[in-house]
C-alpha positions in Angstrom: -36.7 -30.3 -17.2 -39.9 -30.0 -19.5 -37.9 -29.3 -22.6 -38.9 -25.8 -22.8 -36.0 -23.5 -23.7 -35.2 -20.5 -21.4 -33.0 -17.7 -22.4 -30.5 -16.8 -19.7 -28.5 -13.6 -19.9 -26.2 -11.6 -17.6 -24.1 -8.5 -17.7 -20.8 -7.6 -16.2 -20.7 -4.5 -14.1 -19.2 -1.6 -15.8 -15.5 -0.6 -14.1 -15.3 2.6 -12.6 -11.6 3.5 -11.8 -11.1 5.3 -8.4 -8.2 7.6 -8.1 -6.9 9.2 -4.8 -4.6 11.9 -3.6 -3.6 11.7 0.1 -1.7 14.2 1.9 -0.3 13.3 5.2 0.9 15.5 8.1 2.9 13.5 10.8 2.7 14.3 14.3 5.5 15.0 16.7 5.9 11.6 18.3 8.3 10.3 15.7 6.1 7.2 15.2 5.6 7.9 11.4 7.0 4.9 9.5 9.3 4.7 6.4 6.8 2.5 4.5 4.0 5.1 4.8 3.4 5.3 1.0 2.4 1.4 0.5 0.7 1.5 4.0 -1.7 4.2 2.9 -2.2 2.5 -0.5 -2.9 -0.9 1.2 -5.4 0.7 3.4 -7.3 2.4 0.5 -7.3 -0.7 -1.7 -8.5 -2.8 1.2 -11.5 -0.4 1.7 -12.2 -0.7 -2.0 -11.9 -4.5 -2.0 -14.9 -4.6 0.5 -17.1 -2.7 -2.1 -19.7 -4.5 -4.3 -21.5 -3.6 -7.3 -23.4 -0.4 -6.9 -21.7 0.7 -3.6 -20.8 4.5 -3.7 -17.2 5.5 -2.4 -17.5 7.6 0.7 -14.2 9.6 0.9 -14.5 10.1 4.7 -14.6 6.3 4.9 -10.9 6.2 3.9 -9.8 8.2 6.9 -10.4 5.2 9.4 -8.3 2.6 7.4 -5.4 5.1 6.9 -5.1 5.9 10.4 -5.3 2.4 11.6 -2.5 1.3 9.0 -0.2 4.4 9.6 1.0 5.4 13.0 2.3 8.8 13.9 -0.3 11.0 11.9 -1.7 14.1 13.1 -3.8 15.1 9.9 -4.9 13.6 6.6 -6.3 15.2 3.6 -8.1 12.9 1.1 -9.3 13.7 -2.4 -10.9 11.3 -4.8 -12.2 11.1 -8.4 -13.3 8.5 -10.8 -13.1 7.8 -14.6 -14.3 5.0 -16.9 -10.7 4.8 -18.2 -8.1 3.2 -16.2 -5.5 5.5 -18.0 -7.3 9.0 -17.7 -6.8 10.8 -14.5 -10.0 12.6 -13.3 -10.4 15.9 -11.2 -10.4 15.3 -7.6 -12.5 16.5 -4.9 -13.2 15.9 -1.2 -16.7 14.6 -2.1 -18.3 11.0 -2.3 -18.3 9.1 -5.7 -21.8 8.0 -6.8 -21.6 4.5 -8.3 -24.5 3.3 -10.7 -26.4 0.2 -10.0 -24.6 -1.5 -12.7 -21.1 -0.1 -12.0 -18.2 -1.2 -9.6 -15.6 0.9 -8.1 -12.1 -0.5 -8.7 -9.0 0.5 -6.6 -5.4 0.0 -7.5 -2.3 1.3 -5.7 -1.0 2.8 -9.1 -4.0 5.2 -8.9 -3.1 6.5 -5.4 -0.6 9.4 -4.8 0.5 10.0 -1.3 2.6 13.0 -0.2 3.9 14.3 3.1 4.0 17.8 4.5 7.2 18.5 6.5 7.0 18.1 10.2 
C-alpha cells in the first residue's frame, strides 16, 4: 500500500511416496469379504489423506482403519516403506516413517499390496 516492493516466495513440499505390504489372517466367523483388497487399500489411503506436511507415518495407526473396514479378521501384519520416486519400491519394515518438515507422505492404492493367509 506504500509502494514498497516485497519479495514473496514459497516452496512446495517434497513428495515422499509410501508403500505398504499387508498380510491378512481371516478369522473363523466367515465374515471375511470378497472385496478385501480394495477395502484395505481404501483404509490405508484414507489414513494417508489425513496427514499433512511434516506428519510422520505411524505404521501401527494403519491397523485401526483396516480392522474397521474389513470384517472377519483375526490378525493383520503391516510393513511400510517410503521412496522419493513413485516408481522405486523401497525396503519394507514394521517401523514408522519419519517425514521431514518440508516433505509430505503420499499414499496410492497402486503401492499397497494385500495378501491373505489361508484360513
